[in-house]
C-alpha positions in Angstrom: -7.2 -0.5 -129.9 -8.2 -1.3 -133.2 -8.6 -5.1 -132.7 -12.6 -4.8 -131.8 -12.9 -2.3 -134.7 -12.1 -4.6 -137.1 -13.6 -7.7 -135.7 -10.0 -9.3 -134.4 -9.7 -11.5 -131.1 -6.5 -10.5 -131.1 -3.5 -8.4 -132.2 -2.4 -10.2 -135.5 1.1 -8.4 -136.2 2.8 -8.7 -132.8 6.6 -9.1 -133.2 7.0 -11.8 -130.3 7.8 -15.1 -131.7 4.2 -17.1 -131.5 4.5 -20.4 -133.4 0.5 -20.1 -133.6 1.5 -17.4 -136.3 4.0 -19.2 -138.1 3.1 -19.0 -142.0 4.9 -22.1 -143.4 6.0 -20.8 -146.9 8.2 -23.2 -149.0 11.5 -21.6 -147.6 9.9 -22.4 -143.9 9.1 -25.9 -144.7 12.5 -26.8 -145.9 14.2 -24.9 -142.8 12.1 -26.9 -140.8 12.9 -30.1 -142.5 16.7 -29.1 -142.4 16.3 -28.5 -138.3 14.2 -32.1 -138.2 16.8 -33.7 -139.9 19.7 -32.6 -137.5 17.4 -33.6 -134.6 16.6 -36.9 -135.9 20.1 -38.0 -137.6 23.0 -39.1 -135.2 25.7 -36.4 -135.2 27.3 -33.3 -136.5 25.9 -29.7 -136.9 23.1 -28.1 -138.4 23.5 -24.6 -139.8 20.4 -22.4 -140.2 21.1 -18.7 -141.1 19.0 -15.9 -142.4 18.7 -12.0 -142.2 17.5 -10.4 -139.0 13.8 -10.7 -139.2 13.0 -13.4 -140.8 11.6 -15.7 -138.2 14.6 -18.0 -137.3 13.6 -18.0 -133.6 10.0 -18.1 -134.4 10.6 -21.3 -136.7 12.8 -22.8 -133.8 10.0 -22.5 -131.5 7.6 -24.1 -133.8 10.0 -27.0 -134.1 10.6 -27.6 -130.3 6.8 -27.8 -129.9 6.6 -30.3 -132.3 9.2 -32.9 -130.7 8.3 -36.0 -129.2 8.6 -36.6 -125.5 11.8 -38.6 -125.5 14.1 -35.5 -126.7 15.7 -33.2 -124.5 16.8 -29.7 -125.3 18.9 -27.3 -124.2 18.4 -24.0 -125.3 20.8 -21.1 -125.4 19.2 -17.8 -126.3 22.4 -15.7 -125.0 25.7 -16.8 -126.5 27.9 -13.8 -125.4 29.4 -16.2 -122.9 32.8 -17.8 -122.3 33.6 -21.6 -122.3 32.7 -22.3 -118.6 29.6 -19.9 -118.6 28.5 -21.8 -121.8 28.7 -25.5 -120.2 26.9 -24.1 -117.4 24.1 -22.7 -119.1 23.4 -26.2 -120.9 24.1 -28.0 -117.5 21.2 -25.6 -116.3 18.7 -26.1 -119.5 19.2 -30.1 -118.8 18.9 -29.8 -114.9 22.2 -31.1 -114.5 23.7 -30.6 -111.0 27.2 -29.2 -110.8 29.8 -27.2 -108.6 29.1 -23.9 -108.4 32.5 -22.9 -109.4 33.7 -26.0 -111.3 36.3 -26.1 -114.2 35.9 -27.0 -117.3 36.5 -30.4 -117.2 34.0 -30.8 -114.2 31.2 -29.5 -116.2 31.8 -31.5 -119.1 32.2 -34.7 -117.1 28.9 -34.1 -115.5 27.6 -33.4 -118.7 28.9 -36.4 -120.5 27.8 -38.5 -117.4 24.2 -37.0 -118.3 24.1 -37.8 -121.7 25.2 -41.5 -121.3 22.4 -42.1 -118.7 19.6 -40.4 -120.9 21.0 -42.3 -124.0 20.7 -45.7 -122.1 17.3 -44.7 -121.4 16.3 -44.3 -124.9 15.9 -40.6 -124.9 18.0 -37.6 -127.4 19.6 -34.4 -126.2 19.6 -31.3 -128.8 21.5 -28.2 -128.2 20.3 -25.1 -129.9 22.3 -22.1 -129.9 20.6 -18.9 -131.4 22.2 -15.9 -132.1 25.2 -18.3 -132.9 27.0 -15.7 -135.2 27.8 -13.7 -131.6 29.8 -16.5 -130.5 33.6 -16.3 -129.9 36.3 -18.6 -131.6 37.1 -20.0 -128.3 33.4 -20.7 -127.5 32.9 -22.3 -131.2 35.8 -24.6 -130.3 34.2 -25.7 -127.3 31.2 -26.3 -129.2 32.8 -28.7 -131.5 34.7 -30.8 -128.6 31.1 -31.6 -127.7 30.4 -33.4 -130.5 33.3 -35.7 -129.0 30.8 -37.0 -126.5 29.9 -40.2 -128.3 29.3 -44.0 -127.6 31.1 -46.1 -130.1 27.7 -46.1 -132.6 26.5 -42.7 -132.2 26.9 -39.0 -131.1 25.2 -38.0 -127.7 24.7 -34.6 -128.6 23.3 -33.2 -131.9 24.0 -29.6 -132.4 21.7 -26.8 -134.3 23.6 -23.4 -134.6 21.2 -20.6 -135.9 22.1 -17.0 -137.0 22.3 -14.1 -139.1 24.4 -14.4 -142.5 27.6 -13.4 -140.6 28.0 -16.9 -139.0 28.6 -18.2 -142.5 31.7 -16.2 -142.4 32.7 -16.7 -139.1 32.8 -20.5 -139.6 35.0 -19.9 -142.9 37.9 -18.9 -140.9 40.7 -21.4 -141.2 40.9 -21.9 -137.3 37.2 -22.9 -137.8 37.4 -25.7 -140.5 37.2 -28.8 -138.1 33.8 -27.4 -136.9 32.7 -26.2 -140.5 33.6 -29.7 -141.7 31.2 -31.3 -139.4 28.2 -29.7 -140.5 26.1 -31.9 -142.3 23.0 -29.5 -143.5 22.9 -25.9 -144.3 20.0 -23.6 -145.0 19.5 -20.0 -145.4 16.2 -18.7 -144.7 15.4 -15.8 -147.5 12.8 -13.1 -146.9 9.1 -13.8 -148.1 8.5 -13.4 -152.2 5.5 -11.0 -153.3 2.9 -13.6 -153.0 4.2 -15.0 -150.1 4.1 -11.8 -148.4 0.3 -11.6 -149.2 -0.4 -15.4 -148.0 1.5 -14.2 -144.8 -0.5 -11.1 -143.7 -3.8 -12.9 -144.5 -2.6 -16.0 -142.6 -2.1 -14.0 -139.5 -5.2 -12.2 -139.6 -7.2 -15.4 -140.2 -5.3 -16.8 -136.8 -6.5 -13.5 -135.1 -10.1 -14.2 -136.2 -10.4 -12.1 -139.2 -12.9 -13.4 -141.8 -12.5 -10.6 -144.4 -9.7 -9.3 -146.5 -8.5 -5.8 -144.6 -5.8 -5.3 -146.9 -6.4 -4.5 -150.5 -4.1 -5.9 -152.9 -2.3 -2.8 -154.1 -1.8 -2.5 -150.3 -0.5 -5.9 -149.9 1.9 -5.2 -152.7 3.3 -1.9 -151.2 3.5 -3.8 -148.1 6.1 -6.3 -149.7 7.9 -3.5 -151.6 8.3 -1.4 -148.4 9.5 -4.5 -146.0 11.6 -6.3 -148.4 9.6 -9.6 -147.7 10.9 -9.5 -143.9 8.3 -10.9 -141.7 9.5 -8.7 -138.8 9.2 -5.4 -141.1 5.9 -6.7 -142.3 4.7 -7.0 -139.0 5.4 -3.4 -138.0 4.1 -2.1 -141.0 0.7 -3.9 -141.2 -0.1 -3.3 -137.2 1.0 0.4 -137.6 -1.2 0.6 -141.0 -4.2 -1.3 -139.0 -3.6 1.3 -136.6 -4.1 4.4 -139.3 -7.1 2.9 -141.0 -8.8 2.7 -137.6 -7.9 6.1 -136.6 -9.5 7.4 -140.4 -12.4 5.2 -139.9 -11.6 3.0 -142.9 -13.0 -0.5 -143.3 -9.8 -1.4 -145.4 -6.3 -0.9 -145.9 -4.9 1.1 -148.6 -1.8 1.5 -150.5 -1.5 5.4 -148.8 -2.1 4.2 -145.4 0.4 1.6 -145.9 2.8 4.1 -147.2 2.5 6.4 -144.2 2.8 3.5 -141.8 6.1 2.6 -143.3 7.2 6.0 -143.1 6.5 6.1 -139.3 8.0 2.7 -138.8 10.9 2.9 -140.8 11.9 6.4 -140.2 11.6 7.4 -143.7 9.7 10.6 -144.8 6.6 9.4 -147.5 6.8 11.4 -151.0 4.2 13.1 -152.2 3.1 11.3 -155.3 3.1 14.1 -158.1 2.6 13.8 -161.8 5.3 14.8 -164.0 4.7 17.9 -166.3 5.2 15.7 -169.8 2.3 13.7 -168.6 -0.3 16.7 -168.1 0.9 17.5 -171.3 0.6 14.6 -173.3 -2.8 14.0 -171.5 -3.9 17.7 -172.8 -2.7 16.8 -176.2 -4.9 13.5 -176.4 -7.8 15.4 -175.7 -7.3 18.5 -178.0 -6.1 16.5 -180.5 -8.3 13.1 -180.6 -11.7 14.4 -181.8 -9.5 16.0 -184.9 -8.2 12.9 -185.7 -11.5 11.0 -185.1 -13.2 13.5 -187.7 -10.4 13.3 -190.2 -8.9 9.8 -189.9 -11.5 7.4 -188.9 -8.9 4.6 -189.3 -6.7 6.1 -186.5 -9.4 5.4 -183.8 -9.3 1.6 -184.8 -5.6 1.5 -184.0 -6.0 2.1 -180.5 -8.6 -0.5 -180.2 -7.8 -3.4 -177.7 -4.8 -5.5 -178.4 -6.9 -8.6 -179.0 -7.7 -6.8 -182.3 -4.9 -7.4 -185.1 -3.9 -5.4 -188.5 -4.9 -7.4 -191.4 -5.2 -6.7 -195.2 -9.0 -6.2 -196.0 -10.4 -8.3 -199.1 -13.3 -7.9 -200.6 -15.2 -9.9 -198.4 -13.7 -8.9 -195.1 -15.9 -7.8 -192.0 -14.5 -4.3 -190.8 -14.8 -4.6 -186.9 -16.3 -1.2 -185.8 -14.7 1.1 -183.0 -15.8 -0.1 -179.2 -19.4 1.8 -178.5 -17.6 3.0 -175.1 -15.1 5.0 -177.1 -17.3 6.5 -179.6 -19.7 8.0 -176.4 -16.5 9.3 -174.9 -15.6 11.3 -178.1 -19.3 11.9 -178.5 -19.1 11.3 -182.6 -22.2 9.6 -184.0 -22.1 6.4 -185.7 -23.7 7.7 -189.0 -21.0 10.6 -189.1 -18.1 8.0 -189.4 -17.5 7.9 -193.0 -17.2 4.5 -195.2 -13.6 2.6 -195.3 -12.6 1.5 -198.6 -11.8 -1.9 -198.4 -9.4 -1.9 -201.2 -7.1 0.6 -200.1 -7.4 1.2 -196.4 -6.3 -1.4 -193.3 -8.7 -2.9 -191.5 -9.2 -4.6 -188.0 -9.9 -8.0 -188.0 -11.5 -9.4 -184.5 -10.1 -12.8 -183.7 -12.3 -14.8 -181.0 -9.8 -16.8 -178.9 -11.1 -20.6 -178.4 -12.6 -21.2 -174.9 -10.7 -23.5 -172.6 -11.6 -24.8 -169.7 -9.1 -24.6 -166.7 -7.7 -27.5 -165.1 -8.7 -28.1 -161.6 -6.4 -26.6 -158.9 -4.9 -28.7 -156.0 -7.2 -26.7 -153.7 -10.2 -28.1 -155.7 -9.1 -31.9 -156.2 -8.3 -31.7 -152.5 -11.7 -30.3 -151.6 -13.4 -33.0 -154.2 -15.6 -35.5 -152.8 -15.4 -37.8 -155.7 -11.4 -37.6 -155.2 -10.0 -40.4 -153.1 -7.4 -39.4 -151.0 -7.4 -41.8 -148.1 -4.5 -43.7 -146.7 -5.2 -46.9 -147.7 -6.2 -45.9 -151.4 -2.8 -44.4 -151.5 -0.9 -47.6 -150.2 -2.9 -49.8 -152.4 -1.7 -47.8 -155.5 1.8 -47.6 -154.4 1.5 -51.3 -154.0 0.3 -51.5 -157.6 3.3 -49.6 -159.0 5.4 -52.1 -157.4 3.6 -54.9 -159.6 1.3 -56.2 -156.3 -2.2 -56.4 -155.7 -3.5 -56.8 -152.4 -6.8 -57.0 -150.2 -7.5 -54.5 -148.0 -6.6 -56.1 -144.7 -2.9 -57.3 -146.3 -2.8 -53.1 -147.2 -3.6 -52.5 -143.7 -0.6 -54.2 -142.4 1.9 -53.9 -145.2 4.2 -51.2 -143.2 3.9 -53.6 -139.9 4.6 -56.9 -141.8 7.4 -56.5 -144.4 7.5 -60.0 -144.6 4.0 -60.6 -146.1 5.1 -58.8 -149.3 9.0 -58.5 -149.1 9.2 -54.9 -149.0 9.8 -52.4 -146.1 8.3 -48.9 -145.3 10.3 -45.9 -144.8 8.1 -43.2 -143.3 10.1 -39.8 -142.4 10.3 -36.1 -143.4 12.4 -34.4 -145.6 12.7 -32.0 -148.9 11.8 -32.7 -152.7 16.1 -33.1 -152.8 15.6 -36.3 -150.7 12.7 -37.5 -153.0 15.0 -37.0 -156.0 17.9 -39.0 -154.5 15.6 -41.8 -153.2 14.2 -41.7 -156.9 11.5 -43.7 -156.2 7.5 -43.4 -156.1 6.3 -42.1 -152.6 3.2 -41.4 -150.9 3.2 -37.8 -149.6 1.0 -36.7 -146.8 -1.0 -33.3 -148.0 -2.8 -30.8 -145.8 -5.6 -28.3 -147.0 -6.3 -25.5 -145.1 -8.3 -27.2 -142.2 -5.5 -29.3 -141.7 -7.2 -32.3 -142.9 -4.6 -35.4 -144.3 -4.8 -36.1 -147.7 -2.6 -39.0 -149.0 -1.2 -39.1 -152.7 1.3 -41.2 -154.4 4.1 -38.9 -156.0 4.8 -41.0 -159.6 7.4 -38.4 -161.3 9.4 -35.4 -161.0 10.3 -33.6 -164.3 11.9 -30.3 -163.2 9.8 -28.3 -161.3 6.6 -30.4 -162.4 5.8 -33.2 -159.9 2.8 -35.9 -160.8 0.2 -37.0 -158.7 -1.8 -40.1 -158.5 -5.2 -40.0 -156.5 -6.0 -43.8 -156.8 -5.5 -43.8 -160.1 -6.3 -39.9 -161.5 -3.0 -38.8 -162.2 -2.8 -35.2 -162.4 0.6 -32.5 -162.9 1.5 -29.3 -160.8 4.4 -27.2 -160.0 6.4 -28.0 -157.3 5.9 -24.7 -155.8 2.1 -25.4 -155.9 2.3 -29.0 -153.8 4.7 -27.0 -151.5 1.7 -25.1 -150.1 -0.1 -28.4 -148.9 3.1 -30.6 -148.3 4.9 -30.1 -144.7 7.7 -33.0 -145.9 5.9 -36.3 -144.7 6.2 -38.9 -147.2 6.3 -43.2 -146.9 8.0 -45.0 -149.7 8.8 -48.6 -150.2 11.9 -50.8 -150.6 13.3 -54.6 -150.5 15.0 -55.1 -147.2 18.0 -57.4 -147.4 18.4 -60.7 -145.4 20.1 -58.9 -142.5 19.8 -59.8 -138.9 20.4 -56.2 -137.8 19.0 -53.0 -139.4 22.6 -51.6 -139.3 26.3 -52.7 -140.2 29.2 -51.0 -139.2 33.0 -51.6 -138.3 31.6 -53.8 -135.1 29.6 -55.7 -137.0 30.8 -59.2 -138.2 29.4 -62.4 -139.4 26.7 -63.3 -142.0 25.5 -59.5 -142.4 29.0 -58.5 -143.4 29.3 -61.6 -145.6 26.2 -60.0 -147.5 27.4 -56.7 -147.2 30.9 -58.0 -149.1 29.0 -59.6 -151.8 27.0 -56.7 -152.2 29.9 -54.6 -152.8 31.5 -57.3 -155.2 28.6 -57.0 -157.6 28.7 -53.4 -157.6 32.5 -53.2 -158.0 32.1 -55.8 -161.2 29.6 -53.4 -162.8 31.7 -50.4 -162.5 35.1 -51.9 -163.3 36.6 -50.9 -159.8 39.2 -53.4 -158.5 37.5 -56.5 -157.2 37.6 -57.1 -153.2 39.7 -59.4 -152.1 37.7 -62.0 -150.2 34.0 -61.9 -150.6 33.5 -64.6 -148.3 35.1 -62.9 -145.2 33.1 -62.3 -142.0 35.4 -59.1 -141.0 34.4 -55.7 -141.8 37.8 -54.5 -142.6 39.5 -51.2 -143.6 39.2 -52.1 -147.5 35.0 -52.9 -146.9 35.0 -49.6 -145.2 36.5 -47.6 -147.9 34.0 -49.1 -150.1 31.1 -47.9 -148.2 32.4 -44.4 -147.7 33.0 -44.2 -151.8 29.6 -45.5 -152.6 28.0 -43.4 -149.8 29.7 -40.0 -151.2 28.2 -41.6 -154.9 24.9 -41.2 -153.8 25.3 -38.1 -152.0 24.6 -39.9 -148.5 26.6 -38.9 -145.4 29.8 -40.8 -146.0 30.2 -42.3 -142.1 30.7 -45.7 -143.1 27.5 -47.3 -141.6 25.3 -49.1 -143.3 22.1 -47.9 -142.4 18.5 -47.8 -143.8 19.4 -45.1 -146.3 22.3 -46.7 -147.5 20.7 -50.3 -147.7 17.8 -48.4 -150.0 20.3 -47.3 -152.4 22.2 -50.1 -152.5 19.1 -51.8 -153.3 18.2 -49.7 -156.1 22.0 -50.2 -157.5 21.8 -53.9 -157.2 18.4 -54.3 -158.4 17.3 -51.6 -160.7 14.3 -53.3 -162.0 10.6 -53.2 -160.7 11.6 -50.0 -158.7 8.9 -47.2 -159.8 11.1 -44.4 -160.5 10.2 -40.7 -160.1 13.2 -39.8 -162.5 13.7 -42.2 -165.7 
C-alpha cells in the first residue's frame, strides 16, 4: 500500500526470512563464521542459540546460499518428531530411498550407505536442525548416535543445532552430557545494539530501493527502545510505522508515529506525554525572575553561559567575555544598560578556544580513496616483506600456488578475531565496501580492541568494531610447512612423517621440562605420542582430536621456530 508512496520497489520489513535482507552486524558475522566452521570441520556439533526473532533461521538460509556445490544439506524445520520420523525426514531431504515402514536399523543402514557413497565422491553432508529446543531427549540421543557414522579419518555427517536459549538448558541435562561434550562451537545470537538497529533499518530500506532517510534519528532510537533490538519486532514496528506515515501524508517517520505503531504491534496502549507540574512551575519562575536577576546581578547571566566558558579569577589585564547576543535579545536588555564589572572584586568569564584538530580518516574514507592501494597483490607483497622476503611481481602472484618458491605456505579460510588471536601472526583481511567490492589489507597488530591495518606501507589503527563493518571473516596468512609427505599425521600414519613428529614433540618437551619421549627415531604412532599431541592441542586451544592437521602444524611451527614470524600480539 505504501511502497509507491515512498518510492520503494517492495515491502522492506517483511518478517519472512529473505537472505537478501540479512544485515550482517558484528554478531551476525561471528555467528555465520561459527556455522561455516561447523560445515568445514570434520565432526562434532555446532550450537547456535538466540532469542525469538533474532534472525537465526534467516542466518541459516543465508549460509545455505553460500555453500559450495559439493555439500549436501538436510534441513529439519519441524523437530517435533520421534526417532524413526527424524531418520525418515533426513532420508527424504537427502533423496535416499527406504522402505515405507522401515525400522530404525533399516533407516540408519540406508543413511550410512548413502553417506559413504557421497563421501567417496568427495562430497560433504550437513544436517541442520532448526527449533532444536523442541527436540525430545530420545531424539537428541538419536542425533548424537548419528555422529558415530564415520570413516577411520573423519565423521560422515556434520550437525548444526539451532534453537532458542532453552536449548542450552536442555543440553545441560546429565543424561545428555555425551552430546554436550561433542559440541565443538557455540554461539548465542544477541539482539542488535542501538547503532546496529539504525543501520539495520537503513539497510533494509536500501535493499527495497529507498534512496533517502525515511526514519528520523529520534524515531530510530524509539524503534530500538520499543523493540529491544529484536529484528522481528523491528520489522513489525517499522512496517506499521511506514503505513502510519502514509495514512497521515508524512514524508518521514517521527517518534510519535513509531510509538503509535508499537502500541498496535505489541498490544500496548500508547501513553500521552505530559509535562509534570513542577516543570511548568520552574519554567514560570525562570521567566519571571530572570529579567530581575539580569538587571540587579549582571554576573548571574554569565554563569549560565555555554559550558565552554570557565570561571577564573580576574586580573587587571583580564578580558571579560560578554554574554551572548542571543541571550541579550531574548531578555530584551540593551547592552549599554549592563553595569561595568569591577575586575578587582568580581568573577569574570574567560573564554578558552580549543585548538582545531583534524579528524583522522575513517576506514570507509580509506577504502574509497583512489590513492590508497588495496589490491591483493600489494597486500601479499607487503605480507611477504613482513616475513623478510622481497619478490618480483610474478613470484608474488604464484606464492600461494607454489610454496616451494619461498618455503612458505598459504592458509586461506573464514574465521573470527579469536582465530586470528590464536594464530597470532600477520594476516591479509578481505574487506568489502558498501558496494561489495573487495579491498585487501594486512593486519599487523591487535592491541585489546584496537587493530592496526597496513595498506601497502600506510599503517592506520581502528577499533575492531569499526573493521567488523567491512570484514566478513575472510583472511589469508603465511606459515612454514614442515617436510612431510602428507598434509596430516594421525594414529594411522607411519614412517618418516611420524619420525619428524616425534622429533618435533621431543624438542617441545625439552623446552617445557616435560618427560622426554622414549624413542624419537621410532616410525610408529603409539599411545604416548597420541597423548603428547592431545596435550599440545589443548594448550593451544585447538580441537583435541590427536590428528595433526594444518592448524596443529601451524602452532607447532610457531612453538618450534618463534623467530621471524610477524606476530599480532607481542
